[in-house]
mmCIF file of the N, C-alpha and C atoms, coordinates in Angstrom:
data_MODEL
# 
_entry.id   MODEL 
# 
loop_
_atom_site.group_PDB 
_atom_site.id 
_atom_site.type_symbol 
_atom_site.label_atom_id 
_atom_site.label_alt_id 
_atom_site.label_comp_id 
_atom_site.label_asym_id 
_atom_site.label_entity_id 
_atom_site.label_seq_id 
_atom_site.pdbx_PDB_ins_code 
_atom_site.Cartn_x 
_atom_site.Cartn_y 
_atom_site.Cartn_z 
_atom_site.occupancy 
_atom_site.B_iso_or_equiv 
_atom_site.pdbx_formal_charge 
_atom_site.auth_seq_id 
_atom_site.auth_comp_id 
_atom_site.auth_asym_id 
_atom_site.auth_atom_id 
_atom_site.pdbx_PDB_model_num 
ATOM 1   N N  . MET A 1 1  ? 14.921  -4.599  -72.314 1.00 0.00 ? 1  MET A N  1 
ATOM 2   C CA . MET A 1 1  ? 15.062  -5.479  -71.170 1.00 0.00 ? 1  MET A CA 1 
ATOM 3   C C  . MET A 1 1  ? 15.677  -6.793  -71.668 1.00 0.00 ? 1  MET A C  1 
ATOM 4   N N  . SER A 1 2  ? 16.695  -7.254  -70.973 1.00 0.00 ? 2  SER A N  1 
ATOM 5   C CA . SER A 1 2  ? 17.374  -8.475  -71.388 1.00 0.00 ? 2  SER A CA 1 
ATOM 6   C C  . SER A 1 2  ? 16.592  -9.716  -70.961 1.00 0.00 ? 2  SER A C  1 
ATOM 7   N N  . GLU A 1 3  ? 16.873  -10.797 -71.609 1.00 0.00 ? 3  GLU A N  1 
ATOM 8   C CA . GLU A 1 3  ? 16.182  -12.048 -71.308 1.00 0.00 ? 3  GLU A CA 1 
ATOM 9   C C  . GLU A 1 3  ? 16.493  -12.517 -69.884 1.00 0.00 ? 3  GLU A C  1 
ATOM 10  N N  . SER A 1 4  ? 17.733  -12.335 -69.448 1.00 0.00 ? 4  SER A N  1 
ATOM 11  C CA . SER A 1 4  ? 18.091  -12.770 -68.097 1.00 0.00 ? 4  SER A CA 1 
ATOM 12  C C  . SER A 1 4  ? 17.318  -11.977 -67.047 1.00 0.00 ? 4  SER A C  1 
ATOM 13  N N  . TRP A 1 5  ? 17.065  -10.688 -67.310 1.00 0.00 ? 5  TRP A N  1 
ATOM 14  C CA . TRP A 1 5  ? 16.297  -9.870  -66.376 1.00 0.00 ? 5  TRP A CA 1 
ATOM 15  C C  . TRP A 1 5  ? 14.876  -10.416 -66.250 1.00 0.00 ? 5  TRP A C  1 
ATOM 16  N N  . PHE A 1 6  ? 14.294  -10.839 -67.358 1.00 0.00 ? 6  PHE A N  1 
ATOM 17  C CA . PHE A 1 6  ? 12.939  -11.394 -67.330 1.00 0.00 ? 6  PHE A CA 1 
ATOM 18  C C  . PHE A 1 6  ? 12.868  -12.613 -66.426 1.00 0.00 ? 6  PHE A C  1 
ATOM 19  N N  . TYR A 1 7  ? 13.812  -13.521 -66.558 1.00 0.00 ? 7  TYR A N  1 
ATOM 20  C CA . TYR A 1 7  ? 13.777  -14.734 -65.742 1.00 0.00 ? 7  TYR A CA 1 
ATOM 21  C C  . TYR A 1 7  ? 14.041  -14.427 -64.275 1.00 0.00 ? 7  TYR A C  1 
ATOM 22  N N  . LYS A 1 8  ? 14.888  -13.447 -64.008 1.00 0.00 ? 8  LYS A N  1 
ATOM 23  C CA . LYS A 1 8  ? 15.132  -13.034 -62.628 1.00 0.00 ? 8  LYS A CA 1 
ATOM 24  C C  . LYS A 1 8  ? 13.834  -12.460 -62.027 1.00 0.00 ? 8  LYS A C  1 
ATOM 25  N N  . TRP A 1 9  ? 13.122  -11.644 -62.806 1.00 0.00 ? 9  TRP A N  1 
ATOM 26  C CA . TRP A 1 9  ? 11.877  -11.045 -62.345 1.00 0.00 ? 9  TRP A CA 1 
ATOM 27  C C  . TRP A 1 9  ? 10.797  -12.114 -62.156 1.00 0.00 ? 9  TRP A C  1 
ATOM 28  N N  . ARG A 1 10 ? 10.700  -13.022 -63.114 1.00 0.00 ? 10 ARG A N  1 
ATOM 29  C CA . ARG A 1 10 ? 9.656   -14.031 -63.094 1.00 0.00 ? 10 ARG A CA 1 
ATOM 30  C C  . ARG A 1 10 ? 9.810   -14.980 -61.912 1.00 0.00 ? 10 ARG A C  1 
ATOM 31  N N  . ASN A 1 11 ? 11.017  -15.277 -61.511 1.00 0.00 ? 11 ASN A N  1 
ATOM 32  C CA . ASN A 1 11 ? 11.267  -16.264 -60.462 1.00 0.00 ? 11 ASN A CA 1 
ATOM 33  C C  . ASN A 1 11 ? 11.406  -15.660 -59.068 1.00 0.00 ? 11 ASN A C  1 
ATOM 34  N N  . GLN A 1 12 ? 11.211  -14.354 -58.940 1.00 0.00 ? 12 GLN A N  1 
ATOM 35  C CA . GLN A 1 12 ? 11.355  -13.758 -57.616 1.00 0.00 ? 12 GLN A CA 1 
ATOM 36  C C  . GLN A 1 12 ? 10.202  -14.179 -56.712 1.00 0.00 ? 12 GLN A C  1 
ATOM 37  N N  . PRO A 1 13 ? 10.439  -14.281 -55.411 1.00 0.00 ? 13 PRO A N  1 
ATOM 38  C CA . PRO A 1 13 ? 9.383   -14.728 -54.495 1.00 0.00 ? 13 PRO A CA 1 
ATOM 39  C C  . PRO A 1 13 ? 8.287   -13.667 -54.347 1.00 0.00 ? 13 PRO A C  1 
ATOM 40  N N  . VAL A 1 14 ? 7.129   -14.111 -53.938 1.00 0.00 ? 14 VAL A N  1 
ATOM 41  C CA . VAL A 1 14 ? 5.998   -13.219 -53.716 1.00 0.00 ? 14 VAL A CA 1 
ATOM 42  C C  . VAL A 1 14 ? 6.249   -12.438 -52.430 1.00 0.00 ? 14 VAL A C  1 
ATOM 43  N N  . THR A 1 15 ? 6.018   -11.127 -52.466 1.00 0.00 ? 15 THR A N  1 
ATOM 44  C CA . THR A 1 15 ? 6.264   -10.293 -51.291 1.00 0.00 ? 15 THR A CA 1 
ATOM 45  C C  . THR A 1 15 ? 5.072   -10.354 -50.336 1.00 0.00 ? 15 THR A C  1 
ATOM 46  N N  . ALA A 1 16 ? 5.317   -9.941  -49.107 1.00 0.00 ? 16 ALA A N  1 
ATOM 47  C CA . ALA A 1 16 ? 4.258   -9.919  -48.098 1.00 0.00 ? 16 ALA A CA 1 
ATOM 48  C C  . ALA A 1 16 ? 3.140   -8.963  -48.518 1.00 0.00 ? 16 ALA A C  1 
ATOM 49  N N  . ARG A 1 17 ? 3.508   -7.868  -49.174 1.00 0.00 ? 17 ARG A N  1 
ATOM 50  C CA . ARG A 1 17 ? 2.510   -6.906  -49.648 1.00 0.00 ? 17 ARG A CA 1 
ATOM 51  C C  . ARG A 1 17 ? 1.581   -7.533  -50.680 1.00 0.00 ? 17 ARG A C  1 
ATOM 52  N N  . GLU A 1 18 ? 2.151   -8.299  -51.601 1.00 0.00 ? 18 GLU A N  1 
ATOM 53  C CA . GLU A 1 18 ? 1.342   -8.969  -52.620 1.00 0.00 ? 18 GLU A CA 1 
ATOM 54  C C  . GLU A 1 18 ? 0.412   -10.013 -52.004 1.00 0.00 ? 18 GLU A C  1 
ATOM 55  N N  . VAL A 1 19 ? 0.913   -10.734 -51.003 1.00 0.00 ? 19 VAL A N  1 
ATOM 56  C CA . VAL A 1 19 ? 0.087   -11.741 -50.313 1.00 0.00 ? 19 VAL A CA 1 
ATOM 57  C C  . VAL A 1 19 ? -1.086  -11.058 -49.633 1.00 0.00 ? 19 VAL A C  1 
ATOM 58  N N  . ARG A 1 20 ? -0.809  -9.964  -48.915 1.00 0.00 ? 20 ARG A N  1 
ATOM 59  C CA . ARG A 1 20 ? -1.872  -9.233  -48.211 1.00 0.00 ? 20 ARG A CA 1 
ATOM 60  C C  . ARG A 1 20 ? -2.880  -8.675  -49.211 1.00 0.00 ? 20 ARG A C  1 
ATOM 61  N N  . ARG A 1 21 ? -2.394  -8.143  -50.310 1.00 0.00 ? 21 ARG A N  1 
ATOM 62  C CA . ARG A 1 21 ? -3.278  -7.558  -51.322 1.00 0.00 ? 21 ARG A CA 1 
ATOM 63  C C  . ARG A 1 21 ? -4.208  -8.618  -51.932 1.00 0.00 ? 21 ARG A C  1 
ATOM 64  N N  . ARG A 1 22 ? -3.674  -9.816  -52.149 1.00 0.00 ? 22 ARG A N  1 
ATOM 65  C CA . ARG A 1 22 ? -4.505  -10.896 -52.691 1.00 0.00 ? 22 ARG A CA 1 
ATOM 66  C C  . ARG A 1 22 ? -5.574  -11.322 -51.691 1.00 0.00 ? 22 ARG A C  1 
ATOM 67  N N  . LYS A 1 23 ? -5.199  -11.411 -50.401 1.00 0.00 ? 23 LYS A N  1 
ATOM 68  C CA . LYS A 1 23 ? -6.178  -11.757 -49.372 1.00 0.00 ? 23 LYS A CA 1 
ATOM 69  C C  . LYS A 1 23 ? -7.250  -10.679 -49.260 1.00 0.00 ? 23 LYS A C  1 
ATOM 70  N N  . LEU A 1 24 ? -6.820  -9.428  -49.332 1.00 0.00 ? 24 LEU A N  1 
ATOM 71  C CA . LEU A 1 24 ? -7.757  -8.310  -49.263 1.00 0.00 ? 24 LEU A CA 1 
ATOM 72  C C  . LEU A 1 24 ? -8.705  -8.338  -50.456 1.00 0.00 ? 24 LEU A C  1 
ATOM 73  N N  . ALA A 1 25 ? -8.179  -8.604  -51.640 1.00 0.00 ? 25 ALA A N  1 
ATOM 74  C CA . ALA A 1 25 ? -9.020  -8.685  -52.839 1.00 0.00 ? 25 ALA A CA 1 
ATOM 75  C C  . ALA A 1 25 ? -10.054 -9.801  -52.694 1.00 0.00 ? 25 ALA A C  1 
ATOM 76  N N  . GLY A 1 26 ? -9.654  -10.915 -52.127 1.00 0.00 ? 26 GLY A N  1 
ATOM 77  C CA . GLY A 1 26 ? -10.592 -12.017 -51.897 1.00 0.00 ? 26 GLY A CA 1 
ATOM 78  C C  . GLY A 1 26 ? -11.678 -11.639 -50.915 1.00 0.00 ? 26 GLY A C  1 
ATOM 79  N N  . ALA A 1 27 ? -11.288 -10.933 -49.848 1.00 0.00 ? 27 ALA A N  1 
ATOM 80  C CA . ALA A 1 27 ? -12.271 -10.502 -48.847 1.00 0.00 ? 27 ALA A CA 1 
ATOM 81  C C  . ALA A 1 27 ? -13.237 -9.493  -49.457 1.00 0.00 ? 27 ALA A C  1 
ATOM 82  N N  . ILE A 1 28 ? -12.726 -8.589  -50.283 1.00 0.00 ? 28 ILE A N  1 
ATOM 83  C CA . ILE A 1 28 ? -13.579 -7.592  -50.934 1.00 0.00 ? 28 ILE A CA 1 
ATOM 84  C C  . ILE A 1 28 ? -14.577 -8.282  -51.852 1.00 0.00 ? 28 ILE A C  1 
ATOM 85  N N  . ARG A 1 29 ? -14.090 -9.220  -52.653 1.00 0.00 ? 29 ARG A N  1 
ATOM 86  C CA . ARG A 1 29 ? -14.981 -9.924  -53.583 1.00 0.00 ? 29 ARG A CA 1 
ATOM 87  C C  . ARG A 1 29 ? -16.064 -10.689 -52.813 1.00 0.00 ? 29 ARG A C  1 
ATOM 88  N N  . GLN A 1 30 ? -15.697 -11.321 -51.702 1.00 0.00 ? 30 GLN A N  1 
ATOM 89  C CA . GLN A 1 30 ? -16.665 -12.079 -50.904 1.00 0.00 ? 30 GLN A CA 1 
ATOM 90  C C  . GLN A 1 30 ? -17.746 -11.155 -50.334 1.00 0.00 ? 30 GLN A C  1 
ATOM 91  N N  . ILE A 1 31 ? -17.336 -10.033 -49.775 1.00 0.00 ? 31 ILE A N  1 
ATOM 92  C CA . ILE A 1 31 ? -18.302 -9.080  -49.204 1.00 0.00 ? 31 ILE A CA 1 
ATOM 93  C C  . ILE A 1 31 ? -19.217 -8.550  -50.297 1.00 0.00 ? 31 ILE A C  1 
ATOM 94  N N  . PHE A 1 32 ? -18.640 -8.209  -51.447 1.00 0.00 ? 32 PHE A N  1 
ATOM 95  C CA . PHE A 1 32 ? -19.426 -7.691  -52.570 1.00 0.00 ? 32 PHE A CA 1 
ATOM 96  C C  . PHE A 1 32 ? -20.431 -8.726  -53.051 1.00 0.00 ? 32 PHE A C  1 
ATOM 97  N N  . ASP A 1 33 ? -19.974 -9.967  -53.194 1.00 0.00 ? 33 ASP A N  1 
ATOM 98  C CA . ASP A 1 33 ? -20.868 -11.034 -53.661 1.00 0.00 ? 33 ASP A CA 1 
ATOM 99  C C  . ASP A 1 33 ? -21.979 -11.323 -52.659 1.00 0.00 ? 33 ASP A C  1 
ATOM 100 N N  . GLU A 1 34 ? -21.645 -11.330 -51.357 1.00 0.00 ? 34 GLU A N  1 
ATOM 101 C CA . GLU A 1 34 ? -22.642 -11.590 -50.323 1.00 0.00 ? 34 GLU A CA 1 
ATOM 102 C C  . GLU A 1 34 ? -23.695 -10.488 -50.249 1.00 0.00 ? 34 GLU A C  1 
ATOM 103 N N  . SER A 1 35 ? -23.328 -9.285  -50.698 1.00 0.00 ? 35 SER A N  1 
ATOM 104 C CA . SER A 1 35 ? -24.286 -8.181  -50.696 1.00 0.00 ? 35 SER A CA 1 
ATOM 105 C C  . SER A 1 35 ? -25.165 -8.198  -51.939 1.00 0.00 ? 35 SER A C  1 
ATOM 106 N N  . GLY A 1 36 ? -24.947 -9.170  -52.805 1.00 0.00 ? 36 GLY A N  1 
ATOM 107 C CA . GLY A 1 36 ? -25.709 -9.232  -54.044 1.00 0.00 ? 36 GLY A CA 1 
ATOM 108 C C  . GLY A 1 36 ? -25.235 -8.203  -55.056 1.00 0.00 ? 36 GLY A C  1 
ATOM 109 N N  . GLY A 1 37 ? -24.008 -7.730  -54.864 1.00 0.00 ? 37 GLY A N  1 
ATOM 110 C CA . GLY A 1 37 ? -23.451 -6.735  -55.779 1.00 0.00 ? 37 GLY A CA 1 
ATOM 111 C C  . GLY A 1 37 ? -23.962 -5.333  -55.535 1.00 0.00 ? 37 GLY A C  1 
ATOM 112 N N  . THR A 1 38 ? -24.512 -5.103  -54.336 1.00 0.00 ? 38 THR A N  1 
ATOM 113 C CA . THR A 1 38 ? -25.098 -3.788  -54.049 1.00 0.00 ? 38 THR A CA 1 
ATOM 114 C C  . THR A 1 38 ? -24.177 -2.867  -53.262 1.00 0.00 ? 38 THR A C  1 
ATOM 115 N N  . TYR A 1 39 ? -23.185 -3.411  -52.564 1.00 0.00 ? 39 TYR A N  1 
ATOM 116 C CA . TYR A 1 39 ? -22.312 -2.578  -51.736 1.00 0.00 ? 39 TYR A CA 1 
ATOM 117 C C  . TYR A 1 39 ? -21.278 -1.858  -52.588 1.00 0.00 ? 39 TYR A C  1 
ATOM 118 N N  . GLY A 1 40 ? -21.114 -0.574  -52.297 1.00 0.00 ? 40 GLY A N  1 
ATOM 119 C CA . GLY A 1 40 ? -20.040 0.206   -52.893 1.00 0.00 ? 40 GLY A CA 1 
ATOM 120 C C  . GLY A 1 40 ? -18.831 0.175   -51.972 1.00 0.00 ? 40 GLY A C  1 
ATOM 121 N N  . SER A 1 41 ? -17.801 0.906   -52.343 1.00 0.00 ? 41 SER A N  1 
ATOM 122 C CA . SER A 1 41 ? -16.564 0.866   -51.560 1.00 0.00 ? 41 SER A CA 1 
ATOM 123 C C  . SER A 1 41 ? -16.736 1.327   -50.112 1.00 0.00 ? 41 SER A C  1 
ATOM 124 N N  . PRO A 1 42 ? -17.572 2.345   -49.813 1.00 0.00 ? 42 PRO A N  1 
ATOM 125 C CA . PRO A 1 42 ? -17.707 2.732   -48.397 1.00 0.00 ? 42 PRO A CA 1 
ATOM 126 C C  . PRO A 1 42 ? -18.261 1.612   -47.513 1.00 0.00 ? 42 PRO A C  1 
ATOM 127 N N  . LYS A 1 43 ? -19.304 0.920   -47.989 1.00 0.00 ? 43 LYS A N  1 
ATOM 128 C CA . LYS A 1 43 ? -19.880 -0.167  -47.177 1.00 0.00 ? 43 LYS A CA 1 
ATOM 129 C C  . LYS A 1 43 ? -18.946 -1.364  -47.103 1.00 0.00 ? 43 LYS A C  1 
ATOM 130 N N  . VAL A 1 44 ? -18.264 -1.662  -48.196 1.00 0.00 ? 44 VAL A N  1 
ATOM 131 C CA . VAL A 1 44 ? -17.286 -2.755  -48.174 1.00 0.00 ? 44 VAL A CA 1 
ATOM 132 C C  . VAL A 1 44 ? -16.183 -2.414  -47.188 1.00 0.00 ? 44 VAL A C  1 
ATOM 133 N N  . TRP A 1 45 ? -15.727 -1.172  -47.193 1.00 0.00 ? 45 TRP A N  1 
ATOM 134 C CA . TRP A 1 45 ? -14.675 -0.725  -46.275 1.00 0.00 ? 45 TRP A CA 1 
ATOM 135 C C  . TRP A 1 45 ? -15.121 -0.864  -44.823 1.00 0.00 ? 45 TRP A C  1 
ATOM 136 N N  . ILE A 1 46 ? -16.347 -0.436  -44.522 1.00 0.00 ? 46 ILE A N  1 
ATOM 137 C CA . ILE A 1 46 ? -16.859 -0.545  -43.149 1.00 0.00 ? 46 ILE A CA 1 
ATOM 138 C C  . ILE A 1 46 ? -16.873 -2.004  -42.708 1.00 0.00 ? 46 ILE A C  1 
ATOM 139 N N  . THR A 1 47 ? -17.322 -2.885  -43.585 1.00 0.00 ? 47 THR A N  1 
ATOM 140 C CA . THR A 1 47 ? -17.374 -4.315  -43.261 1.00 0.00 ? 47 THR A CA 1 
ATOM 141 C C  . THR A 1 47 ? -15.967 -4.858  -43.020 1.00 0.00 ? 47 THR A C  1 
ATOM 142 N N  . LEU A 1 48 ? -15.016 -4.453  -43.842 1.00 0.00 ? 48 LEU A N  1 
ATOM 143 C CA . LEU A 1 48 ? -13.629 -4.904  -43.669 1.00 0.00 ? 48 LEU A CA 1 
ATOM 144 C C  . LEU A 1 48 ? -13.064 -4.435  -42.331 1.00 0.00 ? 48 LEU A C  1 
ATOM 145 N N  . VAL A 1 49 ? -13.314 -3.184  -41.982 1.00 0.00 ? 49 VAL A N  1 
ATOM 146 C CA . VAL A 1 49 ? -12.813 -2.642  -40.710 1.00 0.00 ? 49 VAL A CA 1 
ATOM 147 C C  . VAL A 1 49 ? -13.424 -3.408  -39.541 1.00 0.00 ? 49 VAL A C  1 
ATOM 148 N N  . ARG A 1 50 ? -14.700 -3.736  -39.642 1.00 0.00 ? 50 ARG A N  1 
ATOM 149 C CA . ARG A 1 50 ? -15.360 -4.510  -38.582 1.00 0.00 ? 50 ARG A CA 1 
ATOM 150 C C  . ARG A 1 50 ? -14.795 -5.922  -38.471 1.00 0.00 ? 50 ARG A C  1 
ATOM 151 N N  . GLN A 1 51 ? -14.264 -6.439  -39.590 1.00 0.00 ? 51 GLN A N  1 
ATOM 152 C CA . GLN A 1 51 ? -13.639 -7.762  -39.576 1.00 0.00 ? 51 GLN A CA 1 
ATOM 153 C C  . GLN A 1 51 ? -12.191 -7.700  -39.082 1.00 0.00 ? 51 GLN A C  1 
ATOM 154 N N  . GLY A 1 52 ? -11.680 -6.485  -38.860 1.00 0.00 ? 52 GLY A N  1 
ATOM 155 C CA . GLY A 1 52 ? -10.337 -6.344  -38.319 1.00 0.00 ? 52 GLY A CA 1 
ATOM 156 C C  . GLY A 1 52 ? -9.272  -5.918  -39.321 1.00 0.00 ? 52 GLY A C  1 
ATOM 157 N N  . TRP A 1 53 ? -9.650  -5.636  -40.557 1.00 0.00 ? 53 TRP A N  1 
ATOM 158 C CA . TRP A 1 53 ? -8.685  -5.176  -41.557 1.00 0.00 ? 53 TRP A CA 1 
ATOM 159 C C  . TRP A 1 53 ? -8.290  -3.734  -41.269 1.00 0.00 ? 53 TRP A C  1 
ATOM 160 N N  . ARG A 1 54 ? -7.034  -3.408  -41.499 1.00 0.00 ? 54 ARG A N  1 
ATOM 161 C CA . ARG A 1 54 ? -6.568  -2.022  -41.435 1.00 0.00 ? 54 ARG A CA 1 
ATOM 162 C C  . ARG A 1 54 ? -6.279  -1.592  -42.866 1.00 0.00 ? 54 ARG A C  1 
ATOM 163 N N  . VAL A 1 55 ? -7.224  -0.862  -43.444 1.00 0.00 ? 55 VAL A N  1 
ATOM 164 C CA . VAL A 1 55 ? -7.131  -0.483  -44.847 1.00 0.00 ? 55 VAL A CA 1 
ATOM 165 C C  . VAL A 1 55 ? -7.904  0.814   -45.048 1.00 0.00 ? 55 VAL A C  1 
ATOM 166 N N  . SER A 1 56 ? -7.488  1.615   -46.018 1.00 0.00 ? 56 SER A N  1 
ATOM 167 C CA . SER A 1 56 ? -8.189  2.870   -46.282 1.00 0.00 ? 56 SER A CA 1 
ATOM 168 C C  . SER A 1 56 ? -9.319  2.644   -47.280 1.00 0.00 ? 56 SER A C  1 
ATOM 169 N N  . VAL A 1 57 ? -10.289 3.535   -47.238 1.00 0.00 ? 57 VAL A N  1 
ATOM 170 C CA . VAL A 1 57 ? -11.419 3.442   -48.156 1.00 0.00 ? 57 VAL A CA 1 
ATOM 171 C C  . VAL A 1 57 ? -10.948 3.632   -49.597 1.00 0.00 ? 57 VAL A C  1 
ATOM 172 N N  . ASN A 1 58 ? -9.903  4.429   -49.802 1.00 0.00 ? 58 ASN A N  1 
ATOM 173 C CA . ASN A 1 58 ? -9.388  4.635   -51.159 1.00 0.00 ? 58 ASN A CA 1 
ATOM 174 C C  . ASN A 1 58 ? -8.748  3.368   -51.715 1.00 0.00 ? 58 ASN A C  1 
ATOM 175 N N  . THR A 1 59 ? -8.075  2.614   -50.871 1.00 0.00 ? 59 THR A N  1 
ATOM 176 C CA . THR A 1 59 ? -7.488  1.344   -51.305 1.00 0.00 ? 59 THR A CA 1 
ATOM 177 C C  . THR A 1 59 ? -8.589  0.371   -51.700 1.00 0.00 ? 59 THR A C  1 
ATOM 178 N N  . VAL A 1 60 ? -9.650  0.338   -50.919 1.00 0.00 ? 60 VAL A N  1 
ATOM 179 C CA . VAL A 1 60 ? -10.778 -0.539  -51.225 1.00 0.00 ? 60 VAL A CA 1 
ATOM 180 C C  . VAL A 1 60 ? -11.397 -0.128  -52.560 1.00 0.00 ? 60 VAL A C  1 
ATOM 181 N N  . ALA A 1 61 ? -11.580 1.157   -52.772 1.00 0.00 ? 61 ALA A N  1 
ATOM 182 C CA . ALA A 1 61 ? -12.165 1.640   -54.023 1.00 0.00 ? 61 ALA A CA 1 
ATOM 183 C C  . ALA A 1 61 ? -11.270 1.282   -55.212 1.00 0.00 ? 61 ALA A C  1 
ATOM 184 N N  . ARG A 1 62 ? -9.966  1.436   -55.048 1.00 0.00 ? 62 ARG A N  1 
ATOM 185 C CA . ARG A 1 62 ? -9.029  1.121   -56.126 1.00 0.00 ? 62 ARG A CA 1 
ATOM 186 C C  . ARG A 1 62 ? -9.056  -0.372  -56.456 1.00 0.00 ? 62 ARG A C  1 
ATOM 187 N N  . LEU A 1 63 ? -9.048  -1.210  -55.436 1.00 0.00 ? 63 LEU A N  1 
ATOM 188 C CA . LEU A 1 63 ? -9.093  -2.649  -55.661 1.00 0.00 ? 63 LEU A CA 1 
ATOM 189 C C  . LEU A 1 63 ? -10.417 -3.088  -56.296 1.00 0.00 ? 63 LEU A C  1 
ATOM 190 N N  . MET A 1 64 ? -11.509 -2.483  -55.850 1.00 0.00 ? 64 MET A N  1 
ATOM 191 C CA . MET A 1 64 ? -12.792 -2.827  -56.446 1.00 0.00 ? 64 MET A CA 1 
ATOM 192 C C  . MET A 1 64 ? -12.808 -2.453  -57.931 1.00 0.00 ? 64 MET A C  1 
ATOM 193 N N  . ALA A 1 65 ? -12.221 -1.334  -58.279 1.00 0.00 ? 65 ALA A N  1 
ATOM 194 C CA . ALA A 1 65 ? -12.151 -0.932  -59.684 1.00 0.00 ? 65 ALA A CA 1 
ATOM 195 C C  . ALA A 1 65 ? -11.294 -1.909  -60.478 1.00 0.00 ? 65 ALA A C  1 
ATOM 196 N N  . GLU A 1 66 ? -10.159 -2.337  -59.899 1.00 0.00 ? 66 GLU A N  1 
ATOM 197 C CA . GLU A 1 66 ? -9.281  -3.285  -60.577 1.00 0.00 ? 66 GLU A CA 1 
ATOM 198 C C  . GLU A 1 66 ? -9.979  -4.625  -60.781 1.00 0.00 ? 66 GLU A C  1 
ATOM 199 N N  . LEU A 1 67 ? -10.827 -5.011  -59.828 1.00 0.00 ? 67 LEU A N  1 
ATOM 200 C CA . LEU A 1 67 ? -11.543 -6.278  -59.910 1.00 0.00 ? 67 LEU A CA 1 
ATOM 201 C C  . LEU A 1 67 ? -12.806 -6.182  -60.769 1.00 0.00 ? 67 LEU A C  1 
ATOM 202 N N  . GLY A 1 68 ? -13.160 -4.956  -61.182 1.00 0.00 ? 68 GLY A N  1 
ATOM 203 C CA . GLY A 1 68 ? -14.353 -4.774  -61.995 1.00 0.00 ? 68 GLY A CA 1 
ATOM 204 C C  . GLY A 1 68 ? -15.638 -4.845  -61.205 1.00 0.00 ? 68 GLY A C  1 
ATOM 205 N N  . LEU A 1 69 ? -15.564 -4.553  -59.911 1.00 0.00 ? 69 LEU A N  1 
ATOM 206 C CA . LEU A 1 69 ? -16.754 -4.598  -59.053 1.00 0.00 ? 69 LEU A CA 1 
ATOM 207 C C  . LEU A 1 69 ? -17.350 -3.209  -58.950 1.00 0.00 ? 69 LEU A C  1 
ATOM 208 N N  . ALA A 1 70 ? -18.568 -3.065  -59.418 1.00 0.00 ? 70 ALA A N  1 
ATOM 209 C CA . ALA A 1 70 ? -19.203 -1.737  -59.376 1.00 0.00 ? 70 ALA A CA 1 
ATOM 210 C C  . ALA A 1 70 ? -20.682 -1.895  -59.083 1.00 0.00 ? 70 ALA A C  1 
# 
């Protein structure tokens, strides 16, 4: 990979998908923390859906794993 490619990649704007994913990760962490660390992905997913998020339970499970929430 050339040096110019790195700077082009580094300076690219944040996509809408990345913004949504960061907001979703924050919401997941908040729900998990408020549950005292007891909620798994199914309960976190149900809470997110009730809050109006459109997301699959598998996405929630994947994000929780990436965040180290178990």
